[in-house]
C-alpha positions, 0 to 999 in steps of 0.5 A, spaced: 502 494 486 507 498 489 508 499 496 510 494 502 504 490 505 499 491 499 503 484 497 495 482 501 492 485 495 495 485 489 500 478 489 495 474 484 495 481 478 491 478 472 484 477 478 485 485 479 484 488 472 489 492 472 493 488 467 496 488 459 491 484 458 484 487 461 487 494 457 485 490 451 477 488 454 477 495 455 478 496 448 474 492 445 468 495 449 471 502 446 471 499 439 463 496 440 461 503 441 464 506 435 465 500 430 468 505 425 474 506 429 480 501 426 483 497 430 489 498 432 496 496 430 500 491 434 506 497 434 505 502 440 511 506 439 508 506 431 501 510 433 504 515 437 511 515 431 509 522 428 509 525 436 514 529 438 517 526 445 519 532 449 525 532 453 526 530 460 525 537 462 519 539 459 515 532 461 516 535 469 512 541 467 508 545 473 502 544 472 505 536 473 505 537 480 501 542 481 496 537 479 500 532 482 500 535 490 492 536 489 491 529 489 496 526 494 493 530 499 486 527 496 490 520 495 493 520 503 487 522 507 485 514 504 491 510 504 490 513 512 483 512 513 485 505 511 492 504 513 488 506 521 483 502 520 484 495 516 491 496 514 489 494 506 491 498 501 489 497 494 493 499 489 492 507 487 495 507 481 490 506 476 485 513 479 493 516 479 491 516 471 486 516 470 485 523 475 491 526 472 489 525 465 481 528 466 484 533 470 490 536 465 486 534 460 480 540 463 486 544 465 489 544 458 482 544 454 482 551 459 488 554 457 486 552 449 479 556 450 484 562 454 489 562 448 495 560 453 496 553 451 503 553 450 505 544 451 500 539 450 499 534 454 502 526 453 504 520 456 510 521 460 507 529 462 501 523 464 507 518 468 510 522 471 503 525 474 502 519 476 509 517 478 509 523 483 502 522 487 504 514 488 510 516 490 507 522 495 502 517 497 506 512 498 509 515 503 503 515 508 503 508 508 511 506 509 511 512 513 509 508 518 503 511 520 498 505 521 505 501 524 512 501 526 511 510 528 505 510 531 507 503 535 512 507 539 506 512 542 503 512 549 497 510 546 499 502 543 504 502 549 500 502 554 494 497 550 499 492 550 502 493 558 509 495 556 509 503 556 516 502 561 519 499 556 520 505 552 515 510 548 515 517 543 509 520 542 507 523 536 510 530 534 509 534 528 516 536 527 520 530 529 515 524 524 517 530 519 525 530 520 524 522 520 521 522 513 526 527 510 532 523 512 530 516 510 525 516 506 530 518 499 536 515 500 532 508 498 532 512 490 540 513 490 542 506 491 538 503 485 539 509 480 546 505 477 541 498 476 537 502 472 539 499 466 541 492 468 533 491 471 530 494 466 533 492 459 539 487 460 534 482 465 528 485 462 524 484 468 517 484 467 514 488 473 508 487 472 506 493 476 509 498 472 508 495 465 500 494 467 500 503 468 504 504 461 500 500 457 493 503 461 497 511 460 499 508 453 492 506 451 489 514 455 494 517 450 490 513 443 483 516 441 479 510 443 483 511 449 482 518 449 475 515 449 475 510 454 478 515 459 473 520 460 467 515 460 472 513 466 473 519 469 465 520 470 463 513 471 468 515 478 467 522 479 460 520 479 460 514 485 465 519 488 460 524 489 455 518 491 460 516 496 461 523 499 454 524 500 453 517 503 459 518 508 455 526 509 449 522 511 451 517 515 455 523 520 448 526 522 448 518 526 453 518 530 452 523 535 455 518 541 458 512 542 457 506 537 452 510 534 451 509 527 450 505 520 458 502 521 454 499 528 447 497 525 447 490 527 446 486 521 445 479 523 443 480 531 446 483 537 449 477 539 453 477 531 455 485 532 458 482 539 463 478 534 465 483 530 459 479 525 455 486 522 455 490 515 458 497 516 455 500 510 463 502 509 462 504 501 471 504 502 471 497 504 465 495 498 470 498 493 476 495 496 472 489 496 472 490 488 478 491 487 482 486 491 481 479 487 476 474 489 481 470 494 483 475 498 476 477 501 473 470 501 481 468 505 479 475 510 471 473 511 475 466 513 480 468 518 473 472 521 470 466 522 475 462 524 477 467 529 472 470 532 466 465 530 470 461 533 476 461 536 475 467 541 468 464 543 472 457 546 477 459 549 473 466 553 471 460 557 479 458 559 478 465 562 481 464 570 484 458 567 489 460 562 489 468 564 485 472 569 479 472 570 479 478 573 484 483 566 480 487 562 479 484 554 483 490 552 489 487 556 495 483 553 495 478 559 487 476 557 484 475 549 487 479 547 494 476 548 491 471 543 488 475 538 494 479 537 500 474 538 496 470 533 496 473 528 504 475 528 505 468 527 501 466 522 504 475 519 511 471 519 511 464 517 507 467 511 513 473 510 518 468 512 516 463 507 515 468 500 521 472 503 524 465 502 520 464 495 522 470 492 529 470 494 531 464 492 527 466 485 530 472 485 538 469 487 536 464 481 534 468 476 539 473 477 544 466 475 541 465 469 541 472 468 548 474 469 550 467 465 546 470 460 549 477 459 556 473 460 556 470 455 553 475 451 558 480 453 564 475 450 561 474 444 560 482 443 567 483 447 569 486 439 564 491 438 565 494 446 572 494 444 571 498 438 566 502 442 564 503 449 558 507 448 554 503 443 548 502 444 545 495 445 540 496 439 538 488 436 537 486 429 531 482 432 529 486 437 522 489 434 521 496 433 517 498 439 523 494 443 529 499 440 524 506 440 524 505 447 531 502 448 534 508 444 529 514 449 531 509 455 538 511 454 538 518 451 538 521 458 543 518 462 543 519 470 551 519 471 553 513 477 556 518 480 550 522 483 547 516 486 554 513 489 555 521 492 547 523 493 547 515 497 553 516 501 551 524 503 544 523 505 547 515 509 553 520 512 547 525 514 542 520 517 546 516 521 548 523 525 542 526 525 538 519 527 541 518 534 539 525 537 531 523 535 531 516 538 537 515 543 537 508 544 537 507 536 545 507 536 549 510 530 553 503 528 546 500 528 544 505 523 551 505 520 550 497 519 543 497 516 546 502 511 550 497 509 546 492 507 541 496 504 543 497 498 544 489 497 536 488 500 535 494 495 536 491 490 533 484 492 527 487 493 527 491 486 529 485 482 524 480 486 518 485 486 520 486 478 520 478 478 513 476 481 510 483 483 511 482 490 514 488 495 518 485 501 519 492 505 515 490 510 518 483 511 525 487 512 522 491 516 520 486 521 526 482 520 530 489 522 526 490 528 528 483 531 535 482 529 536 491 531 532 489 539 535 483 540 541 487 539 540 493 544 537 489 549 530 490 553 536 494 558 537 499 552 531 501 549 531 495 545 524 497 543 524 503 540 531 501 537 527 495 533 520 499 531 526 505 529 530 501 525 524 497 521 522 504 518 529 506 516 530 499 513 522 499 510 523 505 507 529 504 503 528 497 499 520 500 499 522 506 495 528 502 491 523 497 488 517 503 487 523 508 483 524 501 478 517 500 476 517 508 476 523 506 470 520 500 467 514 505 465 517 510 464 520 505 459 515 503 456 512 510 454 518 514 452 518 518 460 526 519 461 529 516 467 531 523 470 525 525 470 521 519 473 527 520 478 526 527 479 518 526 480 519 521 485 523 525 488 519 529 489 513 526 490 517 523 495 517 531 498 510 531 498 508 525 502 514 527 508 509 533 509 502 532 507 502 525 509 505 527 517 500 533 516 495 528 516 495 524 519 497 529 525 489 531 523 486 524 525 490 524 531 488 531 534 481 529 531 480 522 534 482 522 542 480 514 541 485 514 535 489 506 537 483 503 541 481 498 540 473 498 539 474 506 535 473 508 528 480 508 527 484 502 530 491 502 527 490 493 528 498 493 526 500 500 531 500 494 536 501 488 531 507 491 530 510 493 537 508 486 540 513 484 534 519 488 538 517 486 545 518 479 543 524 481 540 526 484 546 523 479 551 522 473 549 516 468 548 515 468 556 510 473 558 505 470 554 499 467 557 498 460 557 497 455 551 499 462 547 505 459 545 502 453 543 497 456 538 503 461 535 507 455 532 502 451 531 499 457 527 506 459 524 507 452 521 500 452 519 501 459 514 507 456 511 504 449 510 498 452 507 503 456 501 507 449 501 500 446 498 498 452 494 505 453 490 505 445 489 498 445 486 500 450 481 494 455 479 490 451 477 487 449 483 491 453 488 487 459 486 482 456 490 486 456 497 486 462 502 492 467 503 494 466 510 497 473 511 490 475 508 486 471 514 491 474 519 488 481 519 482 480 522 484 475 528 485 481 531 481 486 527 474 483 526 470 480 520 466 486 519 471 489 514 471 482 510 463 482 510 463 490 507 468 487 502 465 480 500 459 484 498 464 489 493 466 482 491 460 479 489 457 486 485 463 485 481 462 478 479 454 480 478 456 485 475 461 481 470 456 476 468 452 481 466 455 485 462 463 483 462 465 488 457 463 494 462 464 491 468 472 490 466 472 497 463 468 500 468 469 497 475 475 500 477 473 506 475 467 505 481 470 502 486 476 508 485 469 512 486 467 511 491 474 509 495 476 517 493 469 519 495 469 516 502 476 517 503 476 524 502 471 525 507 475 524 512 477 531 511 472 534 513 469 530 519 476 531 522 476 539 521 469 538 525 472 534 530 477 539 532 472 545 532 468 541 537 462 539 532 458 533 534 453 530 531 446 530 532 443 525 533 446 518 535 442 512 532 443 506 537 441 498 537 440 495 544 436 489 546 429 488 548 431 487 555 435 493 556 430 497 552 425 496 557 430 497 561 430 505 559 423 506 558 422 503 565 427 508 568 424 514 563 417 513 566 419 513 573 424 519 571 417 522 569 
């Protein structure tokens, strides 16, 4: 819901179960269990009217940031694992809100019993935790560990066959420095626009609104009951998932061993990546993702690995040399990567134009309405320049929220000054990290960034789509072509992608947080501070988590490894395409790229023209592109998750609505946190004791004959 390419997972918000409407279903479930509870008042703020709203400093508690720190480590492992495997990252807002509520409630209960409780747990503090955790774990995505940053490494460059064009291997020091330099600029770029976005334009920000409804419901009597039950369910499936991952580890003592390589549909299908790999993470992701996402991914896997790649393999020696390995970018691998790139670019270009047009048209309408309103009320502004924009026509909730939102103002001079200082510092430091990235490239990015950050934040408010990755790809092609192949254009483009992605991503994230804060009476100052602290946490935690993976798994980034990092190759290929052009592609590859680029745009046009009634059945090109490179095995797991949820909804819709997300989050968190002990065991040289592997009958008989001769 909040970060970059998460649009793949979340752009049909109503189907995810995170919408405000889903909260009504959850409350209905609680009311069914306790019929004596009175029906909730339509006015949310009247429920909280008797509770004092803490000052912005009291919303920022030590316990909130301690809990946020530990949760950010947990979620960073989850995001990193998904980033290095499939690239599909579900929203963790709900999990962060749930676990934050649970941990602080447990904390306050213990302090209350010991007599040391000084401040009750409020919805404002819950909002601070959620904001901090998601900001921190979001760096694991926007930091580029599975995309542009890892794409610079020698390991990915060797796969692409272009190491001579420049590499920069990961190092904990420069990665942390890079993130600290580029991750805060977007926060300052949209601070002056918070009132315009939230109050004047009344942008929806569906993700921020849904999160606020969730937190508000937690802190009502009915919501608190449901939250405790959800946390218990989450903890139960967290334990099951963790223990299942631990059990699987014992059988992975060799190459291609274990349950994750189980040839479910036979060995021939296994060769083309069609199998169920028993991953609790992917099953959980499938339960969270909309059905159309999972179906799209599966269709993409069938189209590519079931039809296209076997057919293109028959052209070996004609379209491409027959003596190159399968991983070579001069062979079949080039078709896998560049056709996926063409689909991603076609889908991204269409949605960029769509969101930009909606942004500009919506902005035009808003500005006309605002101008008219100002002209009609100019006498009020002349009499009192600090007059509050409260209107008698506003509801009680809106009036109270507007009053508290405007109470704690962040000075514009602070935002502008912060942007200039950070931009100047970054312009001076980045060329020393990447000598290919000249200072004037960075200056141009920072001049354009505020406009692009505003467009992304405004578009996210209208559509719930963050186009951070699209702006990053734009930077890859623009800066890469500007630098040219002789002056390190590939590395310059990838580094520029990181700069741009971080700016526009954090800008839309912060405006989402402002919307959540507006609806929970959380101060804009506390939202800004928690976002800054969360981002700082992420700049330290995420590189450390990545470094653990990088050191623990020697085959990290290789196509057939446990962590193939598919988008790292994709992003480097984009940079190569921007610098070199299309001359290096194998025969007919360019024709297929043009065809799939056009098809991606056409499918989107058809989907939008059919509206929601029939358009929701049209597959999504972006989701279909993911298995083109990686394979369909994870799509099968995700469809199993969808099937479980579908059956559950038919059997007991109320329970499925109330606890489906908790079950999915538990499965994802348990399997994700197992990455920590498994990485530590790998670094320590502790190998699993058993290798469970499946061989064909012919191969097995050869092994038996060899063993009998040896004996």
